[in-house]
Backbone as a ProteinNet text record, in pm:
[ID]
protein_1_A
[PRIMARY]
XXXXXXXXXXXXXXXXXXXXXXXXXXXXXXXXXXXXXXXXXXXXXXXXXXXXXXXXXXXXXXXXXXXXXXXXXXXXXXXXXXXXXXXXXXXXXXXXXXXXXXXXXXXXXXXXXXXXXXXXXXXXXXXXXXXXXXXXXXXXXXXXXXXXXXXXXXXXXXXXXXXXXXXXXXXXXXXXXXXXXXXXXXXXXXXXXXXXXXXXXXXXXXXXXXXXXXXXXXXXXXXXXXXXXX
[TERTIARY]
84.6	0	88	33.7	106.2	24.7	94.1	25.9	-42.7	-160.7	-228.2	-213.2	-180.3	-175.6	-98.8	-72.3	-20.5	-104	-116.6	-194.4	-99.8	-141.8	-65.2	-146.4	-92.6	-162.1	-72.9	-123.7	-50.1	45.5	50.9	129.7	246.2	369.1	484.2	531.9	492.4	532.8	409.4	428.5	314.8	250	332.1	277.2	188.1	70.3	-23.3	-135.2	-116	-220.9	-340.1	-463.6	-579.6	-572.7	-605.5	-589.4	-697.2	-802.9	-907.3	-949.4	-1000.6	-1049.1	-1187.7	-1224.5	-1358.9	-1382.4	-1280	-1298	-1262.6	-1194.8	-1144.2	-1182	-1308.7	-1355.7	-1303.5	-1235.4	-1176.3	-1035.5	-981.8	-851.7	-872	-821.5	-837.5	-704.2	-707.8	-589.7	-613	-504.5	-510.1	-452.6	-523.9	-478.7	-431.5	-303.9	-243.4	-210.9	-256.4	-240	-101.6	-56.5	67.2	46.3	154.4	139.9	58.4	74.5	3.2	-148.2	-194.1	-337.8	-395.2	-324.4	-372.6	-464.7	-562.7	-663.3	-795.3	-848.9	-975.5	-1087.8	-1082.2	-1187.3	-1192.4	-1077.7	-1076.1	-1164.5	-1192.8	-1271.3	-1410.4	-1447.1	-1576.6	-1689.7	-1768.7	-1882.1	-1850	-1723	-1688.5	-1746.2	-1770.4	-1823.6	-1965.1	-2029.3	-2165.8	-2167.4	-2052	-2042.9	-2002	-2050.9	-2015.8	-1894.3	-1875.3	-1765.7	-1696.1	-1568.9	-1487.6	-1411.8	-1377.9	-1285	-1147.4	-1044.8	-906.9	-837.9	-772.9	-688.9	-544.3	-460.7	-328.4	-226.6	-101.3	7.3	63.6	85.5	156.9	306.3	345.5	481.9	584.5	539.2	633.8	669.9	612.6	639.5	737.8	839.5	939.8	875.2	907.2	851.4	880.4	777.9	795.1	784.7	765.3	757.2	611.7	575.5	439	441.7	330.4	321	181.8	173.3	44.1	-49.1	9.3	-70.5	-11.4	-97.4	-55	-122.2	-67.9	-122.3	-176.1	-306.1	-362.2	-339.8	-293.2	-267.9	-391.2	-508.6	-629.6	-677.4	-614.5	-644.3	-537	-455.2	-352.4	-216.7	-207.2	-79.1	-34.4	-121.5	-83.5	-169.1	-283.1	-372.6	-341.6	-303.4	-268.8	-387	-411.4	-517.8	-461.3	-533.1	-487	-480.1	-379	-359.9	-480.5	-548.6	-663.6	-789.8	-780	-890.8	-867.8	-769.6	-737.4	-712.5	-686.3	-647	-499.6	-422.7	-280.2	-211	-112.4	-37	63.2	92	191	123.3	103.9	25.5	110	71.2	144.8	150.5	39.3	34.8	-1.5	88.1	68.5	-30.6	-157.3	-260.5	-354.5	-378.9	-471	-601.3	-707.8	-839.6	-899.7	-937	-991.1	-1114.4	-1213.1	-1332.8	-1319.4	-1329.6	-1311.5	-1426.7	-1444.9	-1546.8	-1485	-1551.8	-1503.6	-1535.2	-1431.2	-1449	-1435	-1380.3	-1365.4	-1295.1	-1320.5	-1259.5	-1212	-1087.6	-1035.1	-975.6	-1030.7	-988.8	-868.8	-845	-739.2	-650.4	-542.1	-442.4	-305	-202.5	-66.6	-25.6	-94.4	-67	-169.1	-248.2	-354.1	-476.8	-568.9	-687.2	-648.5	-709.7	-681.7	-812.8	-806.8	-920	-882.6	-980.2	-963.4	-1056.6	-1001.4	-1080.4	-1067.4	-1171.1	-1174.3	-1172.3	-1098.3	-1098.1	-1002.4	-901.4	-805.8	-712.3	-669	-576.3	-445.2	-394	-274	-164.4	-39.8	74.8	96.5	166.7	195.8	271.1	226.5	286	264.7	169	135.7	85.1	136.5	89.2	-48.2	-129.7	-266.6	-277.2	-334.2	-352.8	-480.7	-588	-716.9	-811.7	-913	-1018.1	-1151.1	-1242.8	-1374.2	-1483.3	-1601.7	-1712.4	-1759.4	-1799	-1862.5	-2012.5	-2068.3	-2209.3	-2287.8	-2367.2	-2437.5	-2526.4	-2593.4	-2688.6	-2618.5	-2493.1	-2420.8	-2308.3	-2245.3	-2126.7	-2157	-2276	-2311.4	-2387.5	-2341.8	-2405	-2433.2	-2546.7	-2577.3	-2579.8	-2604.3	-2611.9	-2480.2	-2373.3	-2243.3	-2194.6	-2120.9	-2068.7	-1921.6	-1887.5	-1749.5	-1693.5	-1603.8	-1551.8	-1473.3	-1419.1	-1336	-1411.2	-1539.8	-1611.1	-1604.4	-1610.1	-1611.5	-1471.9	-1368.7	-1231.2	-1154.1	-1203.5	-1131.4	-1156.4	-1049.6	-1062	-1055.7	-1171.1	-1174.4	-1244.3	-1275.6	-1343.3	-1252	-1301.8	-1217.5	-1168.8	-1047.3	-990.5	-1039	-1032.4	-1049.9	-915.2	-915.4	-791.6	-781.2	-676.6	-646.9	-535.7	-571.4	-478.3	-468.7	-366.3	-355	-361.5	-431.2	-451.5	-320.1	-219	-93.4	-22	-49.4	7	-80.6	-210.6	-302.8	-288.5	-259.9	-247.3	-126.7	-34	80.3	39.9	-69.9	-119.3	-207.3	-189.9	-279.1	-425	-508.9	-649.6	-720.6	-690.9	-762.3	-717	-608.9	-558.3	-596	-647.4	-666.2	-768.5	-882.7	-987.6	-940.2	-869.2	-819.4	-717.5	-628.2	-528.2	-594.7	-691	-760.1	-833	-894.8	-960.4	-859.3	-741.9	-639.3	-592.1	-575.1	-533.2	-640.3	-765.5	-875.1	-879.1	-820.3	-824	-723.2	-648.2	-553	-442.9	-345.6	-237.8	-137.3	-147	-54.3	-67.7	43.5	34.8	-51	-126.1	-219.8	-156.1	-26.9	40.6	110.4	102.8	166.2	62.3	96.9	2	69.9	193.5	266.5	218.8	150.1	96.8	203.9	327.7	434.3	512.4	488.8	563.5	514.3	608.9	575.7	578.3	472.4	463	463.6	476.6	471.9	466.1	413	416.4	425	466.2	476.8	343.6	303.6	174.5	186	173.6	167.6	279.8	400.9	514.5	539.5	468.5	486	514.1	588.9	614.9	525.8	425.9	326.9	356.7	381.7	416.1	304.4	282.2	169.4	190.9	112.4	104.9	-38.5	-57.2	-191.8	-207	-304.1	-334.2	-479.9	-501.1	-635	-707	-812.7	-891.4	-858.9	-750.9	-716.8	-580	-576.1	-451.2	-421.6	-301.8	-263.2	-144.4	-164.9	-56.7	38	167.3	265.7	366.3	373.1	469.9	428.8	444.7	425.9	544.9	622.8	741.1	738.6	789	797	896.9	864.6	949.7	985	1099.8	1146.1	1053.7	980.2	893.3	772.2	742.4	622.7	555.9	430	362.5	361.5	374.5	378.3	238.1	222.3	101.2	-26.5	-33.9	-157.8	-197.8
-119.2	0	124	234.6	360.6	466.2	562	668.9	760.6	810.3	907.8	1049.2	1061.5	1193.9	1186.6	1302.6	1313.9	1416.1	1394	1487.1	1582.8	1705.6	1805.7	1840.6	1800	1822.7	1903.3	1935	2014.5	1931.5	1799.6	1710.6	1649.8	1697.6	1641.6	1508.4	1475.6	1350.4	1275.8	1149.5	1065.9	1111.4	1152.1	1184.9	1309.3	1299.5	1410.2	1394.8	1310.6	1291.7	1221.6	1267.3	1194.4	1047.9	958.2	816.2	759.7	835.3	793.4	914	887.4	996.1	1040.6	1161.5	1211.4	1269.3	1270.4	1320.1	1467.8	1523.2	1660.3	1736.4	1776.1	1836.8	1978.2	2036.7	2169.4	2160.3	2040.1	2021	2002.9	2096.4	2092.4	2054	1954.3	1909.5	1926.2	1929.1	1953	1832.5	1781.6	1668.5	1719.2	1694.7	1736	1610.3	1606.6	1488	1482.6	1361.5	1340.9	1390	1435.1	1492	1405.8	1275.3	1185.5	1194	1235.4	1234.2	1374.7	1475.4	1613.7	1649.8	1568	1587.5	1621.3	1741.4	1777.9	1679	1607.4	1510.3	1398.6	1371.8	1266.7	1302.7	1432.3	1478.3	1525.9	1504.1	1552.7	1494.7	1581	1538.7	1511.5	1519.1	1483.2	1580.9	1706	1807.3	1774.6	1679.4	1642	1548.5	1498.1	1408.7	1487.5	1446.4	1516.6	1455	1322.9	1253	1158.3	1131.3	1045.8	943.1	831.5	735.2	760.3	759.9	767.9	635.5	577.3	460.2	505.4	478.9	538.9	443.8	485	400.4	452	360.2	393.4	404.7	516.6	526.6	558.9	584	604.5	473.7	361.9	231	156.8	99.2	24.7	-93.3	-112.2	-222.9	-356.5	-440.4	-573.4	-577.3	-460.7	-457.5	-476	-599.4	-627.6	-741.1	-756.2	-859	-920.7	-1048.5	-1116.7	-1057.7	-1008.9	-942.8	-805.9	-713.3	-577.4	-534	-427.8	-374.8	-233.9	-219	-87.1	13.9	135.4	237.4	270.5	274.4	311.7	203.6	85	-19	-24	81.9	90.5	37.9	-15.1	-63.7	-195.5	-266.9	-392.3	-510.1	-482.9	-588.2	-618.2	-741.3	-778.6	-845.8	-805.2	-864	-886.5	-961.3	-992.1	-868.6	-861.1	-742.7	-715.8	-822.3	-802.3	-765.6	-765	-719.5	-576.9	-508.3	-371.2	-286.9	-158.1	-68.4	-29.2	-112	-86.4	-63.6	28.2	48.1	-62.8	-149.1	-255.3	-377.8	-370.6	-468.5	-533.8	-652.9	-714.1	-623.6	-559.8	-459.1	-326.1	-228.6	-105.2	-8.9	-50.8	28.5	86.9	217.9	285.5	319.5	333.3	366.8	474.7	588.3	700	757.3	790.8	859.2	1007.4	1093.8	1237.3	1314.5	1436.9	1524.3	1609.2	1617.4	1700.7	1846.1	1926.3	2066.4	2163.8	2118.1	2209.7	2144.3	2199.1	2149.4	2269.5	2264.5	2364.2	2288.9	2311.7	2235.8	2295.7	2424.8	2489.9	2570.7	2509.3	2575.5	2550	2607.8	2584	2438.4	2365	2223.1	2134.4	2192	2115.4	2110.9	2019.9	2009.6	1964.3	2024	1985.9	1968.5	1888	1867	1915.6	1970.8	2006.3	1916.3	1849.5	1754.7	1785.5	1755.4	1779.7	1646.5	1645.1	1528	1418.2	1446.9	1342.7	1309	1184	1137.1	1092.4	1172.9	1139.6	1242.1	1194.4	1283.6	1359.2	1470.6	1552.1	1470.4	1483.8	1420.5	1269.8	1216.8	1075.1	1044.4	938.4	902.6	836.6	871.3	819.8	729.5	611	516.1	541.7	577.4	589.8	677	730.5	812	760.8	733.2	682.5	756.4	773.7	837.3	751	817.6	752.2	742.9	622.1	599.4	579.5	676.6	664.1	541.1	505.4	394.4	259.6	251.9	125.6	125.7	240.6	246.2	276.8	326.6	360.4	244.6	202.9	90.1	131.3	195.6	245.4	136.9	11.6	-96.7	-171.4	-117.7	-185.1	-197.1	-304	-330.2	-288.4	-212.3	-170.8	-263.3	-352.6	-452.5	-391.3	-269.2	-207.1	-101.2	-83.4	31.5	37.9	-76.8	-75.9	-69.7	-92.6	-90	31.5	95.7	208.2	334.8	405.3	534.9	642.5	677.4	769.5	900.6	923.2	1047.5	1166.6	1269.8	1386.8	1454.1	1505.2	1576	1720	1778.6	1923	1988.6	2090.7	2156.2	2294.1	2314.6	2445.5	2508.3	2609	2669.6	2818	2860.6	3002	3094.3	3206	3298.2	3342.7	3368.7	3419.4	3315.6	3187.9	3082.1	3055.8	3056.8	3033.1	3139.9	3262.7	3371.8	3356.6	3268	3242.7	3158.4	3085.7	3000.7	3084.7	3075.3	3148.9	3118.7	3220.5	3207.9	3093.2	3074.1	2971.1	2829.6	2817.1	2685.6	2646.4	2738.4	2713.6	2604.9	2609.6	2512	2370.3	2352.8	2220.4	2169.1	2257.3	2216.6	2174.2	2251.8	2217	2083.6	2058.8	1929.5	1815.4	1835.5	1730.7	1704.8	1810.2	1794.6	1723.2	1750.9	1687.8	1536.2	1488.1	1344.4	1264.9	1332.8	1266.7	1194.5	1269.8	1207.9	1128.9	1135.5	1064.1	912.3	837.5	691	639.1	533.5	482.4	432	400.8	347.5	455.7	582.2	692.2	762.8	782.3	846.6	945	982	1073.9	1217.3	1280.8	1415.5	1523.1	1494.1	1593	1582	1477.6	1456.8	1551.8	1609.8	1699.5	1623	1641.6	1583	1696.4	1661.1	1764.8	1707.3	1786.3	1747.7	1872.5	1849.3	1958.2	1975.9	2102.4	2132.2	2262.9	2254	2371.8	2472.3	2421.7	2509.8	2548.7	2485.6	2515.2	2386.6	2401.6	2293.1	2319.6	2233.7	2252.8	2154.4	2206.4	2124.2	2129.4	2016	2009.5	1900.5	1908.3	1802.6	1753.6	1633.4	1578.1	1525.8	1578.8	1537.4	1494.1	1363.4	1303.7	1344.1	1426	1458.1	1594.6	1657.4	1791.8	1794.2	1844.5	1868.6	2017	2051.2	2191.2	2223.6	2316.5	2360.2	2449.4	2418.1	2491.8	2568.2	2537	2607.4	2594.8	2702.8	2702.6	2776.6	2707.5	2768.3	2746.5	2843.2	2827.3	2717.8	2642	2533.3	2556	2504.3	2529.6	2468.3	2363.6	2297.9	2384.7	2400.5	2470.5	2384	2344.4	2261.5	2329.7	2252.3	2308.5	2343.3	2466.5	2509.5	2472.6	2500.9	2468.5	2585.9
0	0	0	-48.5	-47.2	26.1	84.5	155.9	55.8	93	7.8	62.3	191.8	254	384.5	440.2	576.9	651.2	781.7	863.6	934.9	952.4	1026.4	1151.4	1267.1	1393.4	1487.2	1604.8	1703	1787.3	1765.1	1849.9	1772.1	1795.1	1723.3	1780.2	1902.9	1965.7	2014.7	2054.2	2092.7	2223.4	2320.2	2451.4	2442.8	2499.4	2498.8	2398.6	2298.2	2198.6	2264	2240.3	2293.9	2252.3	2344.7	2317.7	2226.6	2204.9	2111.9	2029.8	1911.5	1827.3	1872.4	1833.2	1858.8	1996.7	2084.1	2220.1	2233.8	2134	2143.7	2016.4	2006.5	1882.1	1858.8	1957.5	1937.4	1877.2	1865.7	1802.1	1651.9	1574.5	1429.1	1364.7	1277.9	1205.4	1055.2	982.1	837.7	764.4	666.4	586.4	450.6	421.6	294.9	214.5	91.2	8.3	-56.9	-82.1	-156.6	-300.4	-365.2	-500.1	-596.5	-590.2	-681.2	-665.8	-546.2	-517.6	-500.8	-548	-536.6	-652.5	-668.9	-774.1	-707.4	-728.4	-663.7	-690.4	-801.3	-830.7	-726.7	-661.6	-558.1	-439.2	-421.6	-306.4	-347.7	-471.8	-519.2	-433.7	-371.4	-289.9	-144.6	-105.7	32.2	133	89.7	182	227.9	163.6	202.3	324	360.7	475.7	599.6	715.7	840.1	907.9	891.6	959.1	861	891	804.8	888.2	823.9	879.5	819.5	903.8	858.1	887.9	787.5	806.7	791	891.8	894.2	955.5	953	1001.7	1133.8	1227.6	1350.7	1315.2	1259.3	1208.1	1316.2	1440.1	1550.6	1619.1	1573.4	1631.1	1542	1602.2	1526	1454.8	1327	1249.7	1317.4	1322.3	1380.3	1531.1	1595.2	1741.3	1783.7	1816.6	1860.3	1961.1	2031.3	2134.3	2131.1	2165.9	2167.5	2272.7	2383.9	2486.8	2515.5	2556.8	2588.8	2718.1	2778.1	2903.7	2877.5	2849.1	2816.4	2929	2896.6	2999.6	3082.9	3020.1	3092.4	3188.8	3183.3	3281.9	3388.9	3395	3497.5	3455.8	3333.1	3284.4	3344.7	3416.2	3480.7	3436	3375.5	3328.4	3182.1	3152.5	3015.4	2946.9	2823.7	2742	2602	2521	2386.6	2298.5	2214	2130	2041.4	1995.6	1909.1	1986.9	2119.5	2203.4	2250.9	2191	2228.8	2103.3	2127.7	2019.5	2032.7	2095.5	2113.4	1979	1974.9	1850.5	1822.6	1920.1	1902.4	1840.6	1707.7	1634.9	1525.2	1479.8	1368.9	1245.6	1215.2	1109.6	1175.5	1174.6	1252.9	1188.2	1180.9	1115	1219.8	1211.4	1300.5	1229.4	1306.6	1253.5	1341.8	1282.3	1360.2	1292.7	1374.3	1326.5	1360.8	1260.9	1281.5	1218	1264.2	1207.4	1098	984.4	875	907.1	923.6	964.2	848.2	736.4	623.7	506.7	387.6	264.4	182.8	137.4	44	-74.1	-191.7	-308.1	-379.4	-360.6	-436.5	-342.4	-296.3	-212.4	-273.5	-214.5	-264.5	-248.6	-157.6	-135.5	-205.3	-294.6	-357	-267.3	-290.3	-204.6	-64.2	37.3	175.4	251	355.5	445.4	583.8	654.9	794.7	875.4	976	1053.7	1202.5	1276.9	1421.4	1495.8	1607.4	1694.7	1656.6	1574.1	1534.7	1650.1	1655.1	1758	1693.9	1601.8	1526	1551.5	1552.8	1564.8	1434.7	1444.5	1327.4	1221.6	1096.3	978.8	974	1049.1	1038.6	898.4	834.2	699.9	703	605.8	595.1	472.4	491.4	382.4	304.3	376.7	308.6	390.8	323	385	333.1	423.4	384.5	461.3	402.9	475.1	592.8	698.6	814	784.9	793.6	763	892.5	935.3	1063.2	1072.6	962.9	972.2	987.4	944.1	950.9	1053.5	1074.6	1159.9	1305.7	1335.5	1472.9	1536.5	1654.2	1724.6	1868.9	1895.9	2030.8	2137.7	2097.9	2195.9	2210.3	2155.9	2162.5	2307.2	2336.7	2470.8	2477.9	2580.9	2607.5	2715.1	2676.2	2770.4	2884.3	2864.4	2966.7	3048.1	3023.9	3080.3	3232.3	3300.4	3446.3	3506.6	3424.8	3475.5	3427.5	3322	3264.6	3345.1	3377.8	3443.4	3336.2	3279.6	3166.1	3198.6	3326.7	3362.9	3333.4	3264.1	3234.2	3361.6	3357.3	3470.3	3474.8	3591.2	3604.4	3573.2	3490.1	3449.2	3513	3591.7	3650.1	3566.1	3488.4	3393.1	3426.1	3500.3	3538.5	3416.5	3432	3320.4	3256.9	3340.5	3285.2	3198.8	3222	3138.5	3017	3037.9	2926.4	2818.8	2858.8	2762.6	2670.9	2705.5	2617.7	2496.1	2508.5	2400	2308.2	2175.4	2084.5	2114.9	2107.4	2147.9	2077.7	1948.7	1872.7	1908.5	1986.4	2024.5	2167	2245.4	2388.3	2417.3	2350.9	2379.9	2349.5	2237.9	2203	2301.5	2346.9	2445.9	2575.4	2622	2746.5	2731.9	2617.8	2595.6	2602.7	2542.7	2546.3	2689.1	2767.6	2906.7	2988.6	2961.9	3036	3015.7	2906.1	2877.3	2959.6	3046.6	3135.5	3057.7	3006.1	2928.2	3011.2	3142.6	3230.6	3213.3	3216.5	3213.5	3328.1	3300.7	3400.1	3527.1	3523.1	3641.3	3723.2	3680.9	3753.3	3841.7	3970	4062.2	4156.9	4128.4	4216.1	4190.9	4287.6	4264.9	4250.4	4290	4280.1	4149	4075.4	3951.3	3842.1	3769.1	3658.6	3526.8	3449.6	3317.4	3215.3	3088.5	2987.8	2848.5	2755.7	2615.3	2528.7	2404.5	2308.1	2237.7	2224.1	2162.8	2084.9	1953.7	1867.3	1893.3	1910.9	1931.7	2076	2170.8	2312.5	2390.2	2497.4	2591.4	2712.7	2732.8	2839.2	2951.5	3071.5	3188.2	3291.6	3360.1	3453.5	3557.2	3664.5	3764.8	3771.1	3827.3	3842.1	3984.4	4054.7	4191.2	4196.4	4208	4205.7	4076.5	4084.7	3966	3907.4	3952.3	3905.4	3838.9	3717.3	3646.2	3656.1	3701.5	3720	3629.2	3537.2	3448.4	3528.1	3521.8	3602.4	3517.3	3388	3302.5	3156.9	3082.7	2937.5	2877.6	2795.9	2735.6	2585.5	2510.7	2367	2333.8	2228.6	2184.3	2038.2	1997.1	1860.4	1756.2	1794.7	1697.7	1666.7	1537.6	1493.2	1386.9	1405.7	1304.7	1169.4	1064.1	930.8	880.5	836.7	765.1	837.1	966	1037.9	1124.7
[MASK]
++++++++++++++++++++++++++++++++++++++++++++++++++++++++++++++++++++++++++++++++++++++++++++++++++++++++++++++++++++++++++++++++++++++++++++++++++++++++++++++++++++++++++++++++++++++++++++++++++++++++++++++++++++++++++++++++++++++

């Protein structure tokens, strides 16, 4: 298979990225197609859909690095289950699947046609294999069973973000950053309230602590990384 596009997001590294798609609708990412696929006809009619499926590659994972069982972070990192019973990136074939909201379409830019999507859980420049429409009548299953629902600690955190630090973040990026922080990016096995964590976001290094249900931002510093054309 060959890549058709790459996504440009606010996350240059894995840490901090929402662990599932669709949870952070204020995070907007841009999909830029490879030169071979920069044909506006490939996107004809796509604006009529509200949501899309993205099939992509876990390109930050070393090829061949997989295990029959994995320990999902949201289960505390100590409970092992079969790799095919999880969404772990450590898979025989490193393919990811994400449902995103279509936020905009531009057919004629310097990069050719581009898509803007909300709620993606992909690192910056992740390669995309395919894009397909999300079909509500077939893809939505309200009666579906979540095997981890009673063991997963997925309650959003309260975010304490001092005004003087929040003002360092561009206004249009603040809501998305706060949504990402609320998803509790800390590893499931870490519980030290004094430990400082951090991730890179849209050219900033954001540092924080987590004490029970509250995440407190303690530092925001400019970082050399700046996402391309986003």
